[in-house]
N, C-alpha and C positions, 0 to 999 in steps of 0.2 A: 720844436722847431728851432729853438735857440741854438742848440749844439750843431744842428745841420747847417744853419745859416753861418755860424762862426767858422765852421770847416770850409764852407764855400768861399767865405771872405778870405780866410787864411791862404787858400789855394789860388786866389786871384780870379775866381770865376764870377763873383758878384762883388758889389760894393754896397755899403750901408750909408745912406744919406739921411740927414735930419729933415723932417717936413718943414717947409718954409713958414707955414702959418701956425703949426702946432708942434712944439718941440717934444711933446710926449710921443708923437708918431714917428715911425721910422719907415723909410722907403728903401726897398732892396732893388738894385739895378744891375743888369747884366754888364759885365766888362767885355771888351772886345775879345779877349782870350776865352772868356766863358761862352760867348756867342760862337766863336770859331769851333770850340770843342763840341757844343751842342749841334752845330751844323754838320760837323764831321761824322756824327752818329746818326742824326735824324734824317738828313738828306738821303743817304744810302738806304736807311730803313724805309723811308717813303717809297723809294724806287723798287725795292724788293717787295714791299707790301703791295704796291700797285701791280707789279708783274704777277705776283702770286694770286691776286684776287681778280685780275682783269678778265679771265675767261670763265669765271663762275657766273651762272645764270642769276638774274635778278631775284628769282624766287628763293634761291639759296641765301642770298644776301638779306632778303626780307625776313627769312626765317631766323638768321643770325641776329638781326635787329630785334625781333620779338624776344629772343632768349636774353639778349643783353638788357633790354628794357625791363623784363621780368626780374632779372638779377638786381638791377638798379632799384626797382620798386621794393624788392625784399630788403635791401640794405637801408633804404630810406625808412621803411617801416620799423626795422630794428632800431635805427638811430632815434626815431621819434618815440618809440616805446621806452627806450632807456633814458631819454633826455629828461632833465628836471623841468618842471613847469616854467613857462616864461621864455622870452627870447634868449638865444645864446649870445652872450656879450662878446665872444671871441670870433664870431662869424660875421663878416661884413656883408652887406647886400651884394648880390652878384655883380651889379654894375660897378661897385667899388672894388671888386676883387682883382680885376686885371686892367692894365693900361696898355694900349697899342704902342706906346712909345718905349716899351722894353722894361717897364718897371712893374713890380707886383707888390701887393701888401703881403704880410706874413701868411695870411690865410687865403688860399685860392681854392674855389670850388669849380669843378667841371660839370657842365650840364650836357652830357653825351646824348641824352634822350632827345634833345632839341635838334640834333643834326640827323637828317635822313641817312640811314646807315649805308645804303647803296652808294650815295654820293661820297660819304666820308671814307668808306673802304677803298674806293677807287681813286681817291685823292683829288676829286673834282671840287670846285668851289661853287 
């Protein structure tokens, strides 16, 4: 992650800030240009995705959800089987992984299985 973060900082997409209470921690924050770049890609992608999936029946989206859930479960099982015993010191709790103010810790985990797939695929909240 260090090289990727360094490249994003050098390109001006993110900035690195010291944690105010613990200097050992680093917070990565989006820059305005980084947000603009992300929006220029993800906003149109969201519109295209919504248009492509809008006419699919709920049964098809539910089937896709079951497939994705099975794939996620398989990946988690593999990760669990390969992990050394004890907690992973590099993975923060999910609640600490993201911040709605536009900052993220170095490790961010996505919990796709918690979002109903029909709602997510159609772009609804």
